[in-house]
C-alpha positions in Angstrom: 15.8 -5.9 13.4 17.3 -5.2 10.0 20.9 -5.0 9.0 20.3 -1.7 7.2 19.4 0.3 10.3 22.4 -1.0 12.3 20.5 -3.0 14.9 23.3 -5.6 14.8 25.7 -3.3 16.7 26.4 -4.2 20.3 26.2 -1.9 23.3 23.8 -0.6 25.9 20.4 0.8 25.4 18.1 2.9 27.5 14.3 2.7 27.8 11.5 4.6 29.4 9.8 2.5 32.0 6.2 2.7 33.2 6.6 2.7 37.0 3.2 1.0 37.6 3.4 -1.9 35.1 7.1 -2.1 34.5 6.5 -1.9 30.7 9.5 -0.7 28.6 9.3 1.8 25.8 12.4 2.0 23.6 10.9 4.5 21.2 10.5 7.4 23.5 13.8 9.2 22.7 14.3 11.9 20.1 15.1 9.4 17.4 12.0 7.3 18.4 14.2 4.1 18.1 16.9 2.5 20.2 19.9 1.1 18.4 22.5 -0.7 20.6 25.7 1.3 20.9 24.3 4.4 19.1 23.3 7.7 20.6 19.9 9.3 19.7 21.8 12.1 17.9 23.8 9.6 15.8 20.6 7.6 15.0 18.8 10.7 13.8 21.8 11.7 11.6 22.1 8.3 10.1 18.3 8.1 9.4 18.5 11.6 7.8 21.4 10.7 5.6 19.9 7.4 4.5 16.4 8.6 3.9 17.7 11.8 2.3 19.5 9.7 -0.4 16.5 7.6 -0.9 14.1 10.6 -1.1 16.2 12.1 -3.9 15.6 9.0 -6.0 12.0 8.9 -4.9 11.6 12.5 -6.3 13.1 11.4 -9.6 10.7 8.4 -9.6 7.7 10.6 -9.0 8.7 13.0 -11.8 9.3 10.1 -14.1 5.9 8.6 -13.3 4.2 11.9 -13.8 5.9 12.6 -17.1 4.7 9.3 -18.5 1.1 9.3 -17.1 1.8 6.6 -14.5 -0.1 6.5 -11.2 1.9 4.5 -8.7 0.4 3.1 -5.6 2.4 1.6 -2.7 0.5 -1.3 -1.1 1.6 -1.9 2.4 0.5 -4.4 5.0 1.6 -7.2 7.3 2.2 -10.7 5.8 -0.9 -12.6 5.0 -3.3 -9.6 4.7 -4.3 -10.7 1.2 -2.4 -8.1 -0.9 -1.6 -10.4 -3.8 -5.0 -11.9 -3.9 -6.5 -8.4 -3.9 -4.2 -7.4 -6.7 -5.1 -10.4 -8.9 -8.8 -9.7 -8.3 -8.3 -6.0 -9.0 -6.5 -6.7 -12.3 -9.3 -9.0 -13.4 -12.0 -6.4 -12.4 -10.2 -3.6 -14.2 -10.3 -5.6 -17.5 -14.1 -5.0 -17.5 -14.2 -1.7 -15.6 -11.4 0.0 -17.5 -10.5 -2.2 -20.5 -8.0 0.4 -22.0 -6.0 0.8 -18.8 -2.6 -0.7 -18.6 -1.7 -2.2 -15.2 1.7 -3.4 -14.1 3.1 -4.6 -10.8 6.3 -4.5 -8.8 6.4 -7.3 -6.2 8.5 -7.0 -3.1 9.5 -10.0 -0.9 12.6 -11.2 0.9 12.7 -14.3 -1.2 10.9 -16.3 -4.0 9.0 -15.1 -7.1 5.7 -16.7 -6.0 3.7 -13.5 -5.9 5.1 -12.1 -9.2 4.3 -15.5 -10.9 0.7 -15.1 -9.6 0.4 -11.6 -11.1 1.9 -12.7 -14.4 -0.6 -15.5 -14.6 -3.3 -12.8 -14.9 -1.6 -11.5 -18.0 -0.3 -8.3 -16.3 3.5 -7.6 -16.4 5.2 -8.0 -13.1 8.8 -7.8 -11.8 9.8 -9.5 -8.6 12.2 -7.6 -6.3 13.8 -9.8 -3.6 15.3 -7.8 -0.8 17.2 -10.6 1.0 17.6 -9.5 4.6 16.0 -6.1 3.8 12.6 -5.5 5.3 11.2 -3.0 2.8 11.5 -1.7 -0.8 13.4 1.5 -1.4 13.3 4.1 -4.2 16.4 2.8 -6.1 14.9 -0.7 -6.1 11.7 0.6 -7.6 13.5 2.7 -10.2 15.4 -0.4 -11.4 12.4 -2.6 -11.3 10.4 0.0 -13.3 13.0 0.0 -16.0 12.9 -3.8 -16.1 9.2 -3.7 -16.6 9.8 -1.8 -19.9 12.7 -4.2 -20.8 10.6 -7.3 -20.5 7.1 -6.0 -21.5 5.7 -6.2 -25.0 2.5 -4.7 -26.3 0.5 -4.5 -29.4 -0.1 -1.1 -30.9 -3.3 0.1 -32.6 -2.2 -1.7 -35.8 -1.7 -5.1 -34.0 2.1 -5.0 -34.2 4.1 -6.2 -31.2 7.0 -4.2 -30.0 9.8 -5.1 -27.6 11.2 -2.2 -25.6 14.6 -2.3 -24.0 14.4 0.9 -21.9 17.0 0.0 -19.4 17.2 3.5 -17.9 15.6 4.3 -14.6 15.3 7.3 -12.3 18.4 7.7 -10.3 20.6 5.9 -12.9 22.8 7.8 -15.4 22.8 6.0 -18.8 24.4 8.8 -20.7 21.3 10.8 -21.7 19.0 13.2 -20.2 15.5 11.8 -19.5 13.4 14.2 -21.5 10.8 13.7 -24.1 13.3 14.1 -26.9 14.4 10.5 -26.4 11.8 9.7 -29.0 10.2 6.6 -27.7 7.0 5.5 -25.9 7.1 3.3 -22.9 5.6 -0.1 -23.1 2.9 0.8 -20.6 1.5 3.7 -22.6 -0.5 3.8 -25.8 -0.4 7.5 -26.2 1.2 10.4 -24.2 -2.2 11.4 -22.7 -3.2 8.0 -21.5 -2.8 6.9 -18.0 -1.5 3.6 -16.6 -1.5 2.1 -13.1 1.5 0.8 -11.3 0.9 -1.3 -8.1 4.0 -1.6 -5.9 3.4 -4.5 -3.5 5.8 -3.8 -0.6 7.4 -6.4 1.6 4.9 -7.6 4.3 5.8 -5.4 7.2 3.9 -2.7 9.1 7.0 -0.9 10.4 9.8 0.0 8.0 7.9 0.7 4.8 6.1 3.6 6.5 9.0 5.9 6.2 10.4 4.9 2.8 9.1 7.1 0.0 9.2 5.2 -3.3 7.8 8.0 -5.5 4.2 6.7 -5.2 1.1 8.9 -5.4 -0.3 7.3 -2.3 0.3 4.5 0.2 -2.6 2.1 0.6 -2.6 0.1 3.9 -4.4 -3.3 3.7 -5.6 -4.7 7.0 -7.4 -8.0 7.1 -10.1 -8.8 9.7 -8.0 -11.8 10.8 -5.3 -9.5 12.2 -7.1 -7.6 15.0 -8.8 -4.2 15.1 -6.0 -2.7 17.2 -3.4 -2.6 14.5 -3.7 1.1 13.7 -2.7 2.0 17.2 0.0 -0.7 17.4 1.6 0.5 14.2 0.6 4.2 14.0 3.3 5.4 11.6 2.0 3.1 8.8 -1.6 4.2 9.1 -0.6 7.8 9.5 1.3 7.7 6.3 -1.5 6.0 4.3 -4.2 7.7 2.3 -6.5 4.7 2.2 -7.1 1.7 4.5 -8.6 -1.3 2.9 -10.3 -3.5 5.5 -9.9 -6.8 3.7 -11.4 -10.3 4.0 -14.7 -9.0 5.4 -16.3 -12.3 4.2 -14.6 -13.8 7.3 -16.3 -11.5 9.8 -18.8 -14.1 10.8 -15.9 -16.4 11.8 -13.6 -14.0 13.7 -13.8 -11.6 16.6 -13.2 -8.3 14.9 -14.8 -5.0 15.9 -15.1 -3.1 12.6 -16.3 0.1 14.2 -13.5 0.2 16.7 -10.9 -0.5 14.0 -12.2 2.5 12.0 -12.2 4.7 15.1 -8.6 3.8 15.9 -7.5 4.4 12.4 -9.1 7.8 12.4 -7.5 8.5 15.8 -4.1 8.1 14.2 -5.0 9.7 10.8 -8.3 11.7 10.8 -8.1 12.0 7.0 -7.7 8.4 6.1 -10.2 6.9 3.8 -11.6 3.4 4.5 -13.0 0.7 2.2 -14.4 -2.6 3.4 -13.7 -5.3 0.9 -13.6 -9.0 0.2 -11.3 -10.0 -2.7 -12.8 -13.4 -2.5 -16.5 -12.5 -2.9 -16.1 -9.2 -4.6 -18.0 -7.3 -2.0 -16.7 -3.7 -1.9 -14.7 -4.1 -5.1 -16.8 -1.3 -6.7 -15.8 1.1 -4.0 -12.1 0.2 -4.6 -12.4 0.6 -8.4 -14.1 4.0 -7.8 -11.2 5.1 -5.6 -8.8 4.0 -8.3 -10.7 6.1 -10.9 -10.2 9.2 -8.8 -6.5 8.3 -8.1 -5.9 8.0 -11.9 -7.8 11.1 -12.9 -7.4 13.7 -10.1 -4.9 12.4 -7.6 -7.9 11.6 -5.4 -8.1 14.9 -3.7 -11.5 15.8 -2.1 -12.8 19.3 -2.1 -12.7 21.0 1.2 -15.6 20.1 3.5 -17.1 21.8 6.5 -16.8 20.5 10.0 -20.5 19.5 9.8 -19.9 17.6 6.6 -16.9 15.8 8.0 -18.8 14.8 11.1 -21.7 13.5 9.0 -19.4 11.5 6.7 -17.7 10.0 9.7 -21.1 9.2 11.3 -22.2 7.4 8.1 -19.0 5.4 8.0 -19.5 4.5 11.7 -23.0 3.3 11.0 -21.9 1.3 8.0 -19.3 -0.4 10.3 -21.9 -1.1 12.9 -24.2 -2.5 10.2 -21.4 -4.8 9.0 -20.8 -6.0 12.5 -24.6 -6.7 13.0 -24.7 -8.7 9.8 -21.7 -10.7 10.8 -23.3 -11.5 14.2 -26.5 -12.6 12.5 -24.7 -14.7 10.1 -22.8 -16.4 12.9 -26.0 -17.1 14.8 -28.8 -17.9 12.3 -31.1 -19.3 15.0 -31.1 -16.0 16.8 -31.9 -14.2 13.5 -34.8 -16.6 12.9 -36.1 -16.0 16.4 -35.9 -12.3 15.9 -37.7 -12.5 12.6 -40.5 -14.7 14.2 -40.9 -12.2 17.0 -41.3 -9.4 14.6 -44.2 -11.1 13.0 
């Protein structure tokens, strides 16, 4: 699949077979992946070595973000889920909702700067990261892109002056100085040391590889559009298990697609019982308030809920199930207005 993991090697592979259907499962071994010509033990060691090196830089990223009041969110999804459209709408909404908040974006794609150009058109700083044959962003890429954000960003201070910052250092890179507060500067994204800023990392469209790559983010946010099918959480469980929030996007299209909202939520919770879910349309703005509220908590308190009892958990899940059923009913009525009119006439 990707040149990084070594799938281009040749050799034999083994799979677990369902004796009834003949279906093959190549992820049933200890490594949960089959690489031609590579043993499960070797695959596990290789993954451990590669991810270990990445996670060291991710830890540096996380410490760097924390030291400078940056809340970083890793947006993950399949291609076409509406990540960039959602980001543009979010940036516009935050101008009114949180006018003092600085927002920046790191855009990940295999090729082109289309998405970064769209973000920059909103006025927010953005850096495009093209991965070539790579199918995900990694922590060193984010570290370098974050440094470039400072290099190319300018901001006006409280006196109206504009400053150019050339902070070419990044976590994981040694530029001849220790990264402590004695370096005597303020990053382009921060107006004072106590302020917070928001960094969106839009990962490469892929529901597989980005799940295991820590970038130093505060949370992963999985975006699933209603055009993709409600079974995605079970098809790609690692991604939804690793995500703190699932945004069910493009709900304005529910009247035009076959998508079972309640089942999607149930499957997501089967994979990750703690996952939070927001139903949203970046086009109409429906649900945007819930998303902004979630961001408020993420910025202020890391979005940790106080412990709740089993009864409270069951009640919250029941409310969310009813909300999903209500959304489904509304979609059905919108798709068949004549039936809605008949039902209304019968009621009278």
